[in-house]
N, C-alpha and C positions, 0 to 999 in steps of 0.2 A: 546637398548645399542646401544654407537658409532660402528660405521666403524671398524673394529680390523683391523691395522695395518699389522698383518701377511697377508690379502689379496693381498698387494702389493709385497707381497717373491717371492723371485724365484719360476716357477713351481708352485705357488697356480694358482685353480678351483676355482670359486666362485658357489656359491650356484644357484640354481634357486630364482627368486627375490619372490617367493609366500614360500617359504621354510621358517620354524621357524629358520634356521641358516644360513639366507643369509647373516647377517652381520658376516659372520666367511667364510673362505677357508675352501670346498668339501673336497679335497684332493692337495697333491702338485703329483701325475703323478701316481702314483700307490697305491693306497687303501688297496689291499689286503696286501701289505707289509707292509703294516701304520699297517694293523691292530695287526703284527705280534711282529711290533718292539711295539703298548703298550703292548701287553699281554707280553712280555719280561720286560719290566718298560725302553724300549730304548726313548719314544717319548715322547712329550707332545701334545696336542692338544688346541689352542682358543675355548672357548666354547663359545652360543649364549649367554648369562644370563644377566638381571637387577640385579642390587645392591640396597637396602635398606637399610639407615641407623638408626636404635632407639634408641634413650640416653636418659639418667633420670632413675632416681635412682627407678621406677615402673617400666622399663622396661618389667624384664622377666616375673613379677605374672600378666599384661597387656597381655601379647602375652598372656601370659599359658589362659588366661580367652577368649581368639578372635580364640584360635585354638586346633586343635583336641589333642595337645599333651601336658605334663608336661614338663615346658621348664625349672621351677624355681633353676633345680641343674645343668643348664652349669655354667664350668668355662674356663678360658681361655688354650686351649691346650687340650680338650679334646674331638675333632673331633666334636663336633655341634649334632644336632639332625635334624629329620625330621619332619614337621608337613604339618599340611592341615588347611585350611580355607572354613567352611561350607555356606552354608545356611543353613535356618531356617527347611527345608527340606530331609537335610542330602547329600543333593550335592557336590562336588566337586568345588571350584572359585578358589583358588590359590593351588598350592602346595611348600612350603616353606622348604630351605634350611636354618638352623640359625644356626648361629654364632656365644660367647661374648667373648670379647675380657678384662667383666671385668670393661667397663665404657658406649661399645655402643655394640646394636646387632646386627650382619649383617646379612640382609638378603635377597636368593637368588632364583630370579625366572626366569621365561624363558625369553627371549628377548622377550618385547613388553606388558608386565604382572605388570610391575614395575609402570608405573601412576596409572592405578586402582587399585596396591595396596595400595601406595600411598594414594588415597583417600577412600578406603573403613577404612586405621588403622588412619586417618584424623574424618575422623564421629566418633568413638569410642573412640577419645581421653576422650572427659568430661574431667574432673579438674583431672586428674592424672598427675604426675611429668613426660612426655615422648616430645619428640620432635619425629620428623617423616624428611627423607629428601631425596629426591632419591639421588643416586651418579654415577654417568655418568663415572666418574672421574676411576674409578675401575672396574677392568678387569679379567674374571676369568679364569683361565689355569686348564686343566683335567690334570688326568694321571693314570697309573694306578699301583697298585704293588709298587715294591722300585723305581718305576722312581716318584710316589709322592716325596721320601728324595731328591731325584735329584732335582728336582724343587723345593723344596723349597733350597736347599744350592744355586740352581741359582736368587733365587730371592735375597736372605743374600747378592751375590757376585754385586748385582747392586744395593744396597741403599748406596748412599752415606752418610747417617747418621750412616747408620750398622745400631742394632736395635731400633733408635729413631725412634720414630713419626712421618710417615710426609706426606704431602698433595700438589696433583697436585696444579696447580696456579688456582686462581677461585673458587677452590670447596669448600664447609663446613666446616664448623670451624671444626668438628670431622674428623680427623686426623684416615687413616688407620696405625693400628699398625706397627710399626717397625718389628717384627718380626712377621716370616710368621703366616697366617691365614688361617691352611687347613682345610677346612669338608670332611672328612672321609664317603664314601656313606658306611650304617649301612646295606645295601640291599645285600644278602638275607636274613640276620639274625632277631632272632626276639627279639627284643628290651623289654627291663624291660616295664610292661602293654600291652603289644602285643599280638595275637596269631597271627596263621594260619591254613589256611584248610586243611593242609597235614597231619595230623594227623591220622594214619592209613593205607597209602599205606604202599606194601609190601615192598618198599625200599623207607625210610625218606632220600633220598639223591635229592638234587636241583640244576637244571640246570646251576645256576649260584655258588653257594659255589669257584666256581676260581673266581669269580670276585670281584676284589680289589678296585674300585675307589674313586680316591681323587679328589677332585678343590681346589686347594689355590687361592686366592685374591689379586692382586698387582695392582701398577699403572699402567693405563691406558697405559700411554706417555712408561711407559719404557718396554711396553712387547715385542718389538723387541731386544734390549738388555738382555731384561731376555730369548727370544729362543737363542741370539747369546753366549749365557753365556754357558746355559743347551749343544746347541750340541759341545762347546767345548771340554766337558767334555770325550768325544771318538769319534773313527769313525763309530760305531754300533748306533751313535742315531742322530734320522731324527725327524721334523715334524708328525704331522700326520695330517687328517681331519677329520670335522664331518663325512662321512661315516662313515670311519674306529672307529669312536665312537660309532655311533651310530648299526654301527653292533655286534656291543659286548655288544651294554647296550641289545640289542634284544635275543642274542642268552641267555641274564641271566633272561630270562622276567621281565625284570625290566620297570615297568611303567613311563610314563612320563605326563606332565599336557600337553602338544603342541600337543602331540600325540594320547597318549589313552583316555583322560580325554574329554568327551562330555559332551552336558548342563546337561544329566540326570545321570552322572555317578556318585556312590558311590563306596566309598571307600573298600567294602568287593566285590568289583567287582572285582578291578584290585590288590586285594592281599595287599596293602597298610594299611590294619592292620597290619601287619608284624614289619613295619617300622616307622609311619607316627598315629598311635593312642593309645592312652593311654586308655586301657578302666578300669581303678582305676578311673583316677581324676575326678575333679569338673563338674561344671554343662558350659559347651558349645554350639555356634549356633549346632543343627544337634546331638546334643547326643540321643535324642530320637530315630532317626531313624537310627544309628550305631547301639545300646541299643539293639531294635526291630526286626532288620534284623538279627543280631547275633545269640539273642536266639530260632529264628528261623528256622534257618540254610537255606535259600532262596534265596540268592540274583540272582536276575534277570538273569542278565549276568556274564559269570566268562572270565578275561582274557586267554588264552590260546597261546601256539606256535605252530607258523605250520610250517612244513617242506616241502618245496614245490618241485617238480622232474624238475621244470626248461626248462621239454621238448620244452617248447613255446619259448626260451629265451628271456623273456621279463619280469619285475617286478612288480607284482599288483602296484598299487596307492593305499593311502591311502582311506578307503572308498568303495573298491572295495568290493563289494560281498562275501560271502563266503556260498557256496547250499551244502544244501545234496539233491541230487537229480532235480527237480525242484523249492524246496522250501531253500527260505533264509534262514537261521541260523545265522547270526552276519555279522559283515565286518569288512576287516582289517583296523590296526589303524598304524600301521609302517611295513615295507620291507628293508631286506638287502639283500648283498651277503656276506655272509661270507666265510672267508679263508679257512675253513675247512667241513662246513657242507654246501656251497654252497648257495642258496637261503631259505631264513625262512621271516618269520612275524610274527607279534604278530596280535592278532584277537582279536575280542569283540563276545563271541559265547552265543546263547542263553543255558539255566543252562539244556533246557530237549535235547540238542543235545548229539546222542548216541555217546560214548565214541570209540566206535568202527567200525566208518563207517564211509567209502571214501568220504571226503567233494572234492568241487572244488569250486577255486579262479578266477573269473573272473578278467582277463584282459586287458590290451590293454586302451587305450583315453579315451572312454565310457562303459569300462566294458566289451561291445563283442567281440573284437576282438579276443579272444581265452579263454582257458578255462585252469588252470593249475592244475592238481592231486594235492592233500596235504595230509599229513597222521599225524595226531596228536598224537605226545609221549604217552609213557605210565604214562610220570611226569605230564600229561596239566591237570592244573589246571583247566580244567574248569570241571573235573570229582571227583575232590576231596572231600573227603568226612568228616568231625570234627566227632569225636566219643563221642566226649562229650562237653558239652558248653563250653567255656573258661570262662562263668560267676562262673563254680561251682570248678574251678581251684582255690585248696588251693594258699594262696599266698606264692611267690616265687618258685612259682610251671610250672613255663613259660616254654616251649621249649626252651632251650640256642639256640643259632647262632651255625648255622653249621660248621662242623670243618674246617680248612683249606687245602684248595686242588683245584687242576682242576678240572672246570666244565667238568662231563661227558656228551657225544657224545648221542644227543637226537633221541637214534633210528637209525637203517642201513642208511645207505647213499639214498638208493635207493631201492626202492620196486616195484618190477613189477605189484601188485593190488594199489598200490598208500597208502596204507590204512595199519594201525596197532593193533592189539586187544590186548585187556587190562584184567583181570579181573576184577570184580567188587569187589568193595572195602568189608573187613571183616560186617559179618550181628552185630548187636548193641551187643556188651558185657552184660550180663546179670548182671552179676557184678561192670559193671560201669555205671548205669543208670544214666544221670545226675539229679540235679534238679537243678532248675530255683529260685536263689534267691530270685528273685524281685515278682514274681507271682508261688508262691511253689503250688498253686490249678492246673498248666499247666503243664500237664509236655514237656519237650523240646522233640522235635519232628527232628528227622534228616533228612537229606534231600539232595539232587545232588546239591555237588556245580559247 
């Protein structure tokens, strides 16, 4: 992606050059206040994303065959969908936010992933009527809750042609629609065809219940004008940096490809079956691994939210080991300082890590400058166990998306012991024994997730 023009904004501080968010501001002087403004719908954020356009009459059916999601039903203004590109072993290679305006499918990926995605799509075109083009002239802006509507209004206000399609100078022929093009994050809801591993917990609430993120595509050259138009809407409005956006993402347990997906990650480990995988669609690369792991119910790792005690004053770095005693049971993928919860992190932990154990997270440059005690909240996805196979669920019987509401705090702010206990999931109900429709002779067994 292009370097964001908001890096030249007064008080804008750049991210580290090695960060996936290096092309956008990290903050504007007060990341904690910026988080609060985002939650209240009073801030917008420049997001480090690449945009790829796919045009042609076969675009949606073609993308459906290449990804884990059914995209043929996308329509203009529906908020879009999330999809994954998997390899033949089911490992995640790309995470896509997909929108369609009736003429073009717009795909948004993490910064730096656009060229690899374009190369992959070009190899898979064959004789289909599709055209793939990178769009460095298009930028992604983020907002939360009602802030998305205000951002859309700012985009409209800065378009000289109203709702007529526009392009930047020297841009490809495909025009960005005149009306705002908004992708609404489905997390943490369970979309049609998806499922989750939280069935059977004493509380069905997810920590991301209050997470209402949206992403609006706009011409990159008009981003400063859009920011000024948004700020003119009231004295409480402000710009927020990537640190604020990431802290709210981590609080919600929301996976991001640039942070959470390593070379061997599969969708089940990151709970991406909720929003990015359609279990009833036709064949696609990696489907066998998705189905097998789902039926067995035993993904090797699970993404988990950790609340750190923060006594060392240092935040763990991505890749920092998570230990149970002297044994490494996982690694940190994202870390942030939340405006209410303090230091928090996402980590990929081994399935066998006990839910009631006190964990230690290495902090410092080399991971040995100190240790920070961490407790795993009761909602931790690392211990969720499905009580029946989603393959045997009746059609139309998927779990609905969580109701609107603010995310519940995950446990007390600080515990002297640095640990939290949780009752084990309920035993398998005798009247709800699942049947594997594909392997009727093999009984599907629950396992700790």
